[in-house]
C-alpha positions, -999 to 999 in steps of 0.1 A, spaced: -100 -72 -4 -130 -64 18 -137 -31 34 -121 -43 66 -85 -44 54 -87 -81 43 -93 -99 11 -127 -110 4 -122 -124 -32 -127 -101 -62 -128 -131 -87 -125 -126 -124 -114 -91 -122 -145 -79 -105 -145 -49 -82 -147 -62 -45 -174 -55 -21 -180 -69 13 -191 -105 13 -177 -115 -20 -165 -151 -24 -131 -165 -28 -132 -163 -67 -105 -171 -92 -82 -144 -80 -80 -157 -44 -44 -164 -46 -36 -130 -59 -57 -113 -33 -39 -132 -5 -6 -121 -20 -18 -85 -23 -30 -85 14 4 -99 25 22 -70 4 0 -44 23 6 -61 57 44 -60 50 40 -24 37 21 -13 69 47 -33 92 75 -15 75 60 19 85 52 7 121 86 -5 125 104 22 107 119 -4 85 132 13 53 142 -20 37 109 -35 44 90 -7 28 114 -6 -3 107 -44 -9 71 -35 -15 80 -15 -46 88 -22 -83 115 -1 -99 111 22 -114 81 34 -93 60 66 -95 47 85 -64 22 112 -69 18 137 -39 11 173 -35 1 175 -73 36 164 -84 48 130 -97 81 117 -88 98 89 -105 123 67 -84 144 47 -107 165 28 -82 167 16 -46 190 46 -37 165 71 -49 136 53 -32 155 49 0 163 85 2 125 94 -2 114 69 24 141 81 48 128 116 46 92 103 50 101 83 81 120 113 96 89 134 92 65 109 108 90 104 137 90 142 140 51 141 144 53 114 169 37 88 146 40 55 162 14 34 144 -1 33 108 -33 15 100 -54 12 67 -89 6 58 -95 -9 23 -119 14 2 -117 -8 -29 -98 -34 -48 -98 -47 -84 -76 -75 -97 -72 -82 -133 -46 -107 -144 -13 -94 -133 -24 -60 -126 -43 -47 -95 -58 -12 -83 -64 -8 -47 -75 23 -26 -67 25 10 -76 50 37 -48 55 60 -46 66 96 -12 75 112 -14 80 150 6 87 180 12 61 208 -19 75 226 -41 70 196 -43 105 184 -45 108 147 -19 128 132 -26 121 94 -55 107 77 -54 103 40 -63 82 9 -37 65 -13 -45 48 -47 -21 19 -56 -14 5 -90 1 -30 -84 19 -54 -109 27 -91 -104 63 -98 -106 66 -136 -106 49 -149 -76 51 -115 -59 29 -85 -61 46 -49 -59 36 -12 -59 42 3 -93 25 37 -87 10 55 -57 -13 85 -60 -19 103 -27 -48 124 -21 
């Protein structure tokens, strides 16, 4: 992933930077880019199922200095419903991300994104950084752990 939110090609497990070539991990990078596009679309559409489909189970989410393990769809859906209700209450209509860094090594990836969640008139409501640990599940990449700053 490049710093513009798209993959630039880490290749051979190297950390990405702007202008990197396609590299050996090009397919992984494309699949990971699609994962985050789906994740973002899920938030923009308030689509719980689409967001849930982005996760491995069990999954861990660290926020507010506490870790939470979600063992099944029911637990994860409950958490996402609460999050979407909070976003709706704050008038968030659009979420966007900027790739800070990414690293792909075999069937594991680490990705850091800066997020901005805005109202319909473009006013930022929330701005934060999330670190994602991804795993490859067959041909798909899924989120195994999130650490929110």
